[in-house]
N, C-alpha and C positions, 0 to 999 in steps of 0.2 A: 575308045578312050578307056584306059585302065582304071579300074575301081580304086579309089583312094588317092589318085594322082592330084586332084584338086581339093578334095575334102569339102567341096561345096563353098569354099571361101577364096577362090581364085588364087592361084600361085601356091597353094598349100599352107597359107598362113593359118595357124591353129587358133581356135576360138579363145583358148586360155590366154594366149599372148595378146590377142586383141583386147580382151577384157582388162588385162594388166596394164596395157598401154592407155586405155580409156580411164582407168582408175588413177593412174599417174597424172594424166592431163587434168582430171577433175581436182586432184590435190593441188596441182600447180595453179589452177584457176582460183581455188578458194584462197590460197596464199596471196595471189595477186589482188583479189578483191579486198582482202584485209589490208594490204599495203595501200591500195587506192583510198580506202576509208580513212587512213591515217595521213594521206597527202594533204598538203595545204598549198594553195596557189594564191598569189597576190597580184593585183593589178591596180593601176592608178590612172587618174584623169586630171586634166587641168594642170599638167606639170607637177603632179604630186600633191595637188590641193586636196584630193579625195583619194583615199587608198582603201581597197576592199580585199579581205582575205576570205577565201572559200575553201571548203574541204573537197576531197576527191569525190564525195557523194553529193556535190552541188549544194551544200548547206552554207549559207553566208555565216561566217564565224565572227567577223568584225568589220566595222566601217569606221575609218578615221578621217576626220575633217579638220583641216588647219583653220584655226580661229579667224585668220584674216580673210578667209573665203566667205564667211558668214556675213551677208549683207541683207538686212531685212527688206531693203528696197528691190532686191533682185533674187528672190527665193527660187525663181524658175531656173536661173543659171546653176544654182547649187543642186537642184533636183536633177538637172541634165547631167551634171558631173557625177553624181552618185549613180545614176542609171548607167552611164557609160562605163564607169569603173566596175560595177556589178556585172554587166554583160561581158566585159573583157575578161574578168576573173573566171566567170563560169565557162566561157569559151576555152580559156587556157586549161582549166581543170578537166574539161571534157576531152581535150586533145591529149593531155597526160594520161588520162584513164584509158582512152582507146589505144594509145601506144603501149601501155602496160599490158593490156589484154591481148593485143596483137603479138607481143613477144611470147606470150604463153600459148596462144592458139595457132601461131604460125600463119595468121591472116585468114583463118577459116570463116571470117565474117559472122553471120547470124548463128552458125553452129556453136560458137563459143558461148553465147548466152544460154543456149539450150543445155549445154553440158553443165554450165555453172548452176543452172536452175534445177538440178536434181534429176536429170534424165537417167543417170547411172547410179 
């Protein structure tokens, strides 16, 4: 094998190009994380009786309850509606976040979190 043919990086890809590509991916991931933090997702339960809005970072931003749902004799139903709406909003926010990160990482799974976590 001729010296320099592979340069130790398979196929001759040079280290500077790899680092530049990794830096670009990290920049794209940081941008995606900022966009995710700004995202809002809304979900409702009970035919819109309870509506919850969460951010892309899974913070509950608001809970709206229609007054006609408030029945002092059936607090349990209201609690169930709030719980259902919160869980649905969090699930939708997580799916949006994953979709956003997959578009940046190209579906590299766990590697994406590592790159965003300051590996480079």
